[in-house]
C-alpha positions in Angstrom: -20.6 -61.7 -12.7 -21.3 -58.5 -14.7 -22.7 -56.8 -11.6 -19.5 -57.6 -9.6 -17.4 -56.2 -12.4 -19.6 -53.0 -12.5 -19.4 -52.6 -8.7 -15.6 -53.1 -8.7 -15.2 -50.4 -11.5 -17.4 -47.9 -9.6 -15.4 -48.5 -6.4 -12.1 -48.0 -8.2 -13.3 -44.7 -9.8 -14.5 -43.4 -6.4 -11.3 -44.3 -4.7 -9.3 -42.5 -7.4 -11.4 -39.4 -6.9 -10.8 -39.5 -3.1 -7.1 -39.9 -3.6 -6.9 -36.9 -5.9 -8.9 -34.8 -3.6 -6.7 -35.6 -0.6 -3.5 -34.8 -2.4 -4.2 -31.1 -2.7 -2.2 -28.8 -0.4 -4.3 -27.0 2.3 -2.1 -23.9 2.4 -2.0 -23.7 -1.4 -5.8 -24.0 -1.5 -6.1 -21.2 1.2 -3.9 -18.9 -0.8 -5.9 -19.5 -4.0 -9.1 -18.8 -2.1 -7.7 -15.6 -0.6 -6.5 -14.4 -4.0 -9.8 -15.2 -5.5 -11.7 -13.4 -2.7 -9.4 -10.3 -3.0 -10.1 -10.1 -6.7 -13.9 -10.3 -6.2 -13.8 -7.8 -3.3 -11.6 -5.4 -5.4 -14.2 -5.3 -8.2 -17.1 -4.9 -5.7 -15.6 -1.9 -3.7 -13.8 -0.3 -6.6 -10.3 -0.4 -5.0 -7.1 -2.0 -6.4 -5.8 -5.1 -4.7 -3.2 -3.8 -2.2 -5.3 -0.7 -1.3 -7.3 -2.7 1.3 -6.9 -5.5 3.9 -9.1 -8.3 4.8 -9.1 -8.1 8.6 -11.6 -10.9 9.4 -13.3 -13.8 7.7 -16.0 -16.2 8.9 -18.3 -18.8 7.5 -21.9 -17.7 7.1 -25.2 -19.4 6.3 -25.6 -20.2 2.6 -28.1 -21.9 0.3 -27.8 -25.7 -0.2 -24.9 -26.6 -2.4 -22.9 -23.4 -1.5 -20.4 -22.3 1.1 -20.7 -18.7 2.3 -17.9 -16.5 3.6 -18.1 -13.0 5.1 -15.1 -10.8 5.0 -14.5 -7.5 6.9 -12.5 -5.2 4.7 -10.6 -2.0 5.7 -9.4 0.3 2.9 -6.3 2.5 3.0 -8.6 5.6 2.9 -10.4 4.5 6.1 -13.6 2.9 4.6 -15.0 -0.3 6.1 -17.0 -2.9 4.2 -18.5 -6.3 5.0 -18.4 -8.5 1.9 -20.1 -11.9 1.3 -19.0 -14.4 -1.3 -20.8 -17.7 -2.1 -18.8 -20.5 -3.7 -20.0 -24.0 -4.6 -19.5 -26.5 -1.9 -18.1 -30.0 -2.6 -21.7 -31.3 -2.8 -22.7 -28.4 -5.1 -19.9 -29.3 -7.5 -20.9 -32.9 -7.5 -24.6 -32.2 -7.9 -23.9 -29.9 -10.9 -21.2 -32.0 -12.5 -18.7 -29.2 -11.7 -20.7 -26.6 -13.6 -21.7 -24.5 -10.5 -19.9 -21.2 -10.3 -19.2 -18.8 -7.5 -20.9 -15.4 -7.1 -19.3 -12.0 -7.2 -18.7 -10.3 -3.8 -21.6 -8.4 -2.4 -20.1 -5.6 -0.2 -22.0 -3.4 2.2 -20.6 -0.1 3.4 -20.0 0.0 7.2 -18.0 3.2 7.3 -19.1 5.5 10.1 -20.4 8.8 8.8 -20.6 7.6 5.2 -23.6 8.7 3.2 -23.7 5.1 1.7 -23.6 3.3 5.1 -25.7 0.2 4.9 -25.9 0.2 1.1 -24.7 -2.7 -1.0 -22.4 -2.1 -4.0 -24.2 -1.4 -7.3 -22.1 -3.9 -9.2 -23.9 -6.7 -7.3 -27.2 -5.0 -6.9 -30.3 -6.8 -8.2 -34.0 -5.9 -8.3 -34.8 -7.3 -4.8 -31.9 -5.3 -3.2 -33.0 -2.1 -5.0 -36.6 -2.6 -3.8 -35.4 -3.0 -0.2 -33.4 0.2 -0.6 -30.1 -1.5 0.0 -28.3 -0.1 -3.1 
């Protein structure tokens, strides 16, 4: 009897989570994701929001528990960057009890003729990237 009560309780909790997750608006979520990405990209490339446009975005390979997106960014002054942002996936949020956080944008300069072409922004540079000569 106690096992049936426990099973019923768990099923009710899980169905409540599924109902809450399905009630979120897709367009609202996309807008929030876009604003979040713009903020991270702005910090990485040192340009104010509104001084660049995201011209393309695509999913990229990411470590387990994360979703990766790559954005192509064109600035008003003619610079081009490719920026990658990792965010926790649904599985990543569950596995870490919602404690996983997303990373800052890592942007690489793709501007033709730039002295920094192929270099990653210093704000996101770590020891491995420095050793590889990427920033």
